[in-house]
N, C-alpha and C positions, 0 to 999 in steps of 0.2 A: 898871240894864239897859245904862247906853252903857259902866262896868268890863267887861260881858260882853262885849260888843262893838268894845271894844276889846283884850282881851286875845286875841279869839275871834282878828282882822287880827294882831298881830303872830303869835301862835301863826303863825300861818300862812302870813307871811312868814321867821319862821324854820325850818318846816317846807322851803320854797322854799330856801332859800339850803342847805340840810345834802344836795337834791338833788343841789342844782349843783356844787357842789364833789363831793356821790359821785361822778357821773355826769358826763365833760368830754365833750361835746358832743362827737363823732369817734372817742370812743375804744373803739370798737368795730371790731371784721377788717370787710373787704367780705367782701358775696355774690358769692361768683364760682358763675358757672351753666356751664353743662358740657355739651357738645355734640362728638359722637361720629362716626365716620361717615372712610372710605374720597375721600382729595382728586381732586380731580376736575381741576383746576388750582393750580399752582404758578409764581410767579416772586419776585421777591431784595421785592419790597415787601407781597405778597397770597398765600392762600389760599383757594378756595373748593371748599366740605368735603360733601360730600353725603351722607347720614342713609342711604342709601334706601326712605325712604319716602317721597318725593319734599320733602323739605325739602333745601334747598342754601342752605350762611351764606357769609359773607365777612368771610373775618379779616385785621385788618392787622399786617406786624411791625412790633413797636416797640421798635429797637435799644437800649438798655437797661433795654428790660421783658418780651420775650419770652425763654421760657426754655424751652430744650427738652431733654428727657428721653427714657429708656426706649432703644427698638431704633436709636432716631437722634438726636445728644444735639449736629447744627446745625439751621441752618435750610434752611444751604442741601445737604444734603446729604438732605431731603426733598425726597418725587420723586413724578409720578401717580400712584395709584392706591394708596398708604401710606395703613395706618388710624391714626386717630389721633383722642385724647383732646384738645379745647383748651377753655381755659379762661378765661372770662372776665366783664366784670363791664357790666350788664342797660345802665348807666345811660354807653356809651360808643356813641359816635356818629363815624365809625363803631367798630365793635368791633372791641376789638384781640387780638392771644391772648397772654394772658399768658402760661398753659400751655402745651406743648403735649408730649404723653406719644404716643409713637412705639412700636403692637404689632403684632404678627403676629394675625392674626383667625386666629378659633382655630375650625374644622366645628363647627358647631351635631351634636348627633347625630343627627339628623331626619335627613340630607341624606345620610349616609354611603350607598353603598351596599352 
C-alpha cells in the first residue's frame, strides 16, 4: 500500500512538472475588449466615447502603446463626432486605448427615407 501511495505521489509531481513546462505563465495573448461609438470629447491625453445607448467610457492615450488605424492614422487627427472602435484591457485602470480604429458610420437600412 505504501509503494502505491509513493508511486501516485511521484506520478502527480511529474505531471505537474510537465504541465508547468508545457504551459508557461503569461504565454497566452491578452484578451482585448472593444467599445464602439462616437467621440464625445477628446484632447491630447484622453477621449470619451458614447455608444449612443447611454454608455460613455473614458479612454486614456498611451504614447508608446496606442495605435490609430482606419480613416484617421494619428490621435491628434481624431475629432469630436468621429466614429471609433477602441480596444482595451479589462485590467487597466484607467482604461488605456491600445488600438483605435476610426471609420465612417454607415446608415442603417431602416433609417433611409
